[in-house]
C-alpha positions as CSV (number, residue, x, y, z in Angstrom):
1,M,105.5,79.8,92.6
2,V,107.9,78.9,95.5
3,L,110.8,78.0,93.2
4,K,110.2,81.1,91.1
5,Y,110.2,83.3,94.3
6,L,113.4,81.7,95.8
7,N,115.2,82.1,92.5
8,E,114.0,85.6,91.9
9,F,115.1,87.0,95.3
10,G,118.5,85.3,95.4
11,H,117.9,82.3,97.8
12,L,118.2,79.9,95.0
13,R,120.5,79.9,91.9
14,T,119.0,77.1,89.9
15,P,115.6,76.5,88.5
16,I,115.7,72.7,89.3
17,P,117.3,72.4,92.6
18,T,118.3,69.2,94.3
19,P,116.3,68.4,97.6
20,T,119.5,69.6,99.6
21,E,119.6,72.9,97.5
22,L,116.0,73.5,98.1
23,R,116.2,72.9,101.8
24,S,119.2,75.3,102.1
25,A,117.3,77.9,100.0
26,I,114.2,77.7,102.3
27,K,116.5,78.2,105.3
28,T,118.2,81.3,103.9
29,F,114.7,82.7,103.3
30,Q,113.5,81.7,106.8
31,D,116.6,83.4,108.3
32,M,115.9,86.6,106.4
33,A,112.3,86.5,107.4
34,G,113.0,85.8,111.1
35,L,111.4,82.4,111.0
36,P,112.6,79.1,112.6
37,L,115.1,77.5,110.4
38,S,113.3,74.3,109.6
39,G,114.1,74.1,105.9
40,E,110.5,73.0,105.3
41,L,107.7,74.9,103.5
42,D,105.5,75.0,106.6
43,F,102.5,77.3,107.0
44,E,104.5,80.3,108.4
45,T,106.9,80.2,105.5
46,L,104.3,80.0,102.8
47,E,102.4,82.9,104.5
48,Q,105.5,85.0,104.5
49,I,106.2,84.3,100.9
50,K,102.7,85.7,100.1
51,M,103.3,89.0,101.9
52,P,103.7,92.2,100.0
53,R,107.4,93.0,99.6
54,C,110.2,94.8,97.8
55,G,111.6,93.1,94.8
56,N,115.3,93.6,95.3
57,D,117.3,90.5,95.8
58,D,117.6,89.4,99.5
59,I,121.0,87.9,98.6
60,G,123.5,89.3,96.2
61,R,125.0,87.2,93.5
62,I,127.7,84.9,95.0
63,N,130.5,86.6,93.2
64,E,129.2,90.0,94.2
65,R,128.9,89.5,97.9
66,R,130.8,91.8,100.0
67,K,131.7,92.3,103.7
68,R,129.0,93.8,105.9
69,F,129.2,97.5,107.0
70,V,129.7,98.4,103.2
71,Y,126.9,100.7,101.9
72,I,125.7,100.0,98.3
73,S,126.2,103.6,97.3
74,R,125.7,107.2,98.4
75,W,125.3,110.7,97.1
76,E,129.0,111.7,96.3
77,G,129.6,115.4,96.3
78,K,126.4,116.2,98.2
79,L,127.7,115.6,101.8
80,K,129.2,118.8,103.4
81,D,130.3,118.9,107.0
82,G,128.0,116.0,108.0
83,E,125.1,117.5,106.2
84,L,123.2,115.9,103.2
85,R,120.7,118.1,101.3
86,L,118.6,116.6,98.6
87,K,115.8,118.0,96.5
88,W,112.8,116.0,95.2
89,F,110.2,116.8,92.5
90,L,106.9,115.2,91.6
91,H,106.9,114.6,87.9
92,N,103.2,113.6,87.7
93,Y,100.4,112.2,89.9
94,T,98.2,109.1,90.0
95,P,94.5,109.6,89.6
96,D,93.9,107.2,92.5
97,I,94.8,109.6,95.2
98,P,93.9,113.5,95.4
99,R,96.9,115.6,94.5
100,D,97.0,117.5,97.8
101,E,97.1,114.0,99.8
102,I,99.9,112.8,97.5
103,R,102.0,116.0,98.3
104,R,101.2,115.7,102.1
105,T,102.3,112.1,102.0
106,V,105.6,112.8,100.1
107,N,106.4,115.6,102.7
108,K,105.7,113.2,105.6
109,A,107.7,110.4,104.2
110,F,110.8,112.5,103.6
111,N,110.4,114.2,107.0
112,L,110.3,110.8,108.6
113,W,113.8,110.0,107.5
114,S,115.2,113.5,108.3
115,S,113.7,113.8,111.7
116,Q,114.5,110.3,113.0
117,I,117.9,109.7,111.6
118,T,120.0,111.1,114.6
119,L,121.7,108.6,116.9
120,K,121.9,109.8,120.5
121,S,125.5,110.4,121.8
122,V,126.9,109.6,118.4
123,E,127.9,111.9,115.6
124,S,125.1,111.7,113.2
125,L,124.1,112.7,109.7
126,S,122.1,115.9,109.3
127,L,119.5,115.0,106.5
128,H,117.4,117.6,104.8
129,F,114.9,117.2,101.9
130,E,113.2,120.0,100.1
131,E,111.0,120.3,97.1
132,A,112.7,121.4,93.9
133,E,111.3,124.3,91.8
134,S,111.8,122.2,88.6
135,E,112.7,118.6,87.6
136,E,116.0,119.8,86.2
137,N,117.0,121.0,89.7
138,A,115.9,117.8,91.5
139,D,118.0,115.0,92.9
140,I,115.0,112.7,93.2
141,T,112.3,112.5,90.8
142,I,109.0,110.7,91.7
143,L,106.8,109.6,88.9
144,W,104.0,107.2,88.0
145,A,104.2,105.2,84.7
146,E,102.9,102.1,83.1
147,G,104.7,99.4,81.0
148,D,107.7,100.5,79.1
149,H,108.6,104.0,80.4
150,G,112.1,104.4,79.0
151,D,114.3,103.1,81.8
152,A,114.9,99.5,80.8
153,H,112.8,98.4,83.7
154,M,109.3,97.8,82.3
155,F,106.4,97.6,84.7
156,D,104.3,94.5,84.3
157,G,100.8,95.7,85.1
158,P,99.0,93.0,87.1
159,G,102.0,90.7,87.0
160,E,101.9,87.0,87.2
161,D,102.5,84.3,89.8
162,G,102.4,86.7,92.8
163,S,105.3,88.9,91.6
164,N,103.5,92.0,90.7
165,I,106.0,95.0,90.4
166,L,104.9,98.1,92.3
167,A,107.9,100.4,92.0
168,H,111.7,100.6,91.3
169,T,114.2,103.0,92.7
170,F,117.7,103.7,91.5
171,Y,120.7,103.9,93.7
172,P,122.6,107.3,93.9
173,N,125.4,105.9,91.6
174,Y,123.2,104.0,89.2
175,Q,124.5,106.0,86.3
176,S,127.8,107.8,85.9
177,K,126.1,110.1,83.4
178,G,122.4,110.4,83.4
179,T,119.4,111.5,85.3
180,L,118.0,108.4,86.9
181,N,120.1,108.3,90.1
182,G,117.9,108.3,93.1
183,D,114.6,108.4,91.2
184,I,111.6,106.6,92.3
185,H,109.1,105.1,89.8
186,L,105.7,103.8,90.7
187,D,103.5,101.5,88.6
188,D,100.4,103.5,87.8
189,Y,98.6,100.3,86.7
190,E,98.1,99.5,90.3
191,K,95.5,100.8,92.6
192,W,97.1,103.2,95.0
193,H,95.8,104.4,98.4
194,V,97.1,106.2,101.5
195,G,95.0,104.3,104.2
196,V,95.6,101.1,106.1
197,G,94.0,97.8,105.3
198,K,92.7,98.8,101.9
199,E,92.9,96.8,98.8
200,G,95.8,97.7,96.5
201,A,99.2,99.3,97.0
202,S,99.9,101.5,100.0
203,F,101.7,104.7,98.8
204,P,103.1,105.6,102.2
205,H,104.5,102.2,102.9
206,V,106.2,101.8,99.5
207,L,107.5,105.5,99.5
208,V,109.1,105.4,102.9
209,H,111.0,102.2,102.0
210,E,112.0,103.5,98.6
211,I,113.5,106.6,100.1
212,G,115.8,104.3,102.0
213,H,116.9,102.8,98.7
214,T,117.3,106.4,97.1
215,L,119.7,107.1,100.1
216,G,121.7,104.1,98.9
217,L,120.6,101.5,101.4
218,G,119.7,97.8,100.6
219,H,117.7,95.4,102.7
220,S,117.8,94.6,106.4
221,K,117.2,91.2,108.1
222,K,115.5,92.9,111.0
223,R,111.8,92.6,110.8
224,E,111.2,96.0,112.6
225,A,113.5,97.9,110.2
226,I,112.0,100.1,107.5
227,M,114.4,98.5,105.1
228,F,113.1,94.9,105.8
229,P,112.0,93.8,102.4
230,I,108.4,92.8,103.5
231,Y,106.1,95.7,104.0
232,R,104.4,96.4,107.3
233,K,100.9,97.6,107.5
234,E,101.0,100.7,109.7
235,Q,99.9,104.3,109.5
236,L,102.5,106.7,108.3
237,E,102.2,108.7,111.4
238,R,103.2,105.6,113.5
239,M,106.1,104.5,111.4
240,Q,109.5,104.8,113.0
241,L,113.1,104.1,111.8
242,D,114.6,101.3,113.6
243,M,118.1,101.5,115.1
244,D,119.1,99.3,112.1
245,D,117.9,101.9,109.6
246,K,119.7,104.7,111.5
247,C,122.9,102.8,111.8
248,A,122.8,101.9,108.1
249,V,122.6,105.6,106.9
250,N,125.0,107.0,109.5
251,W,127.5,104.2,108.9
252,S,127.3,105.0,105.1
253,Y,127.7,108.8,105.4
254,I,129.4,109.6,108.6
255,G,131.3,106.4,109.3
256,P,131.6,103.6,111.8
257,S,130.5,104.1,115.5
258,D,131.1,101.9,118.5
259,L,127.3,101.7,119.1
260,C,126.5,100.3,115.6
261,L,129.5,98.1,115.5
262,Y,128.4,96.6,118.9
263,M,125.1,95.9,117.5
264,W,126.3,94.1,114.4
265,L,129.0,92.1,116.1
266,L,126.8,90.8,118.8
267,A,124.3,89.8,116.0
268,E,127.1,88.0,114.2
269,V,128.0,85.8,117.2
270,L,124.6,85.2,118.7
271,H,122.7,82.3,117.1
272,K,119.6,81.9,119.3
273,K,116.6,84.1,119.2
274,V,115.4,85.7,122.4
275,A,113.1,88.7,123.2
276,P,113.2,91.5,120.7
277,I,115.3,94.5,121.5
278,K,113.6,97.8,122.2
279,N,113.6,100.3,119.4
280,D,115.5,103.1,121.3
281,E,119.2,103.8,121.2
282,K,119.0,104.5,124.9
283,D,118.1,100.9,125.5
284,Y,121.2,99.8,123.5
285,E,123.5,102.0,125.4
286,E,122.3,100.9,128.8
287,E,121.7,97.1,128.4
288,S,124.9,95.0,128.9
289,E,123.7,92.2,126.7
290,L,121.9,92.5,123.3
291,K,120.5,89.1,122.4
292,N,118.7,89.3,119.1
293,E,120.2,87.9,115.9
294,N,118.0,89.9,113.7
295,N,119.7,93.3,114.7
296,V,122.2,92.8,111.9
297,N,121.8,95.1,109.0
298,W,121.9,93.0,105.8
299,W,122.4,95.0,102.6
300,A,122.0,93.5,99.2
301,E,125.1,94.2,97.2
302,E,123.9,94.8,93.7
303,Q,124.7,97.8,91.6
304,R,121.4,98.1,89.9
305,G,118.0,99.7,90.4
306,I,115.7,98.4,93.1
307,I,112.5,96.9,92.2
308,T,109.5,96.7,94.5
309,K,106.7,94.0,94.1
310,M,103.8,92.7,95.8
311,P,101.6,89.6,95.2
312,T,98.6,90.0,93.0
313,K,95.4,90.9,94.8
314,S,97.2,91.5,98.1
315,N,96.9,94.5,100.3
316,C,100.2,96.5,100.7
């Protein structure tokens, strides 16, 4: 299971690694997960591997790696005067959740991004989402499906070896011609819910994370970020974008800022972990020293759809 996991998420590139290669792969995973870099499969590392997570690679293919500060993709032609407007449409519904509850959750999830994206004292993206009148007029289609549903990314039902696929999302530039760009697909074989601590897949947690992918973002190494690949168990009303999420979107659509560059450069040169940084841009502006290596935004650089997974029989 461990070898499969490390290969699947980009930490390992061979099915039969040498002891040195395995130790190095474990360290890269531990670095991503914010764990001590022991290179050993200790209890904390094994527990983290079991956690519900997004299935996109944590590390892009070696020959596809790019410099940091480069977004994966964005909505070209949609940005006007610093404003991005996108329309969403619910293609269908899962029977697991009442329809009115699904609609409320979708609205809240999109509003979370649009209402929290602003950086204080820095030119920021104005982000707006609205429901489309029809699927043809939508930029983002949200649908539930099972198995082979026509997009070359088959859902696997219950999955095997703790790699159960929950959802996949397509980047804005996934197709030069086509209708999949930005779409979010969810596996209807799963048992979905909107609560906290329930058995099955948490619709709010998955959706908020996937919206980040539909905006063109990859994964962050910062544990507090929405785009951290391992899901947090938190009520939707309490979820907040981290500075890392805000900088990722604004860097992509508006451009570099001294504030975000300061964060990332410090994260590059600091190698020791200290107390976590507060999740408020005011704190970043006022503090003379930022000492947390996990502030760096770490985007997977792969031009393909994002796949979200969770271990079998695990809460999400």
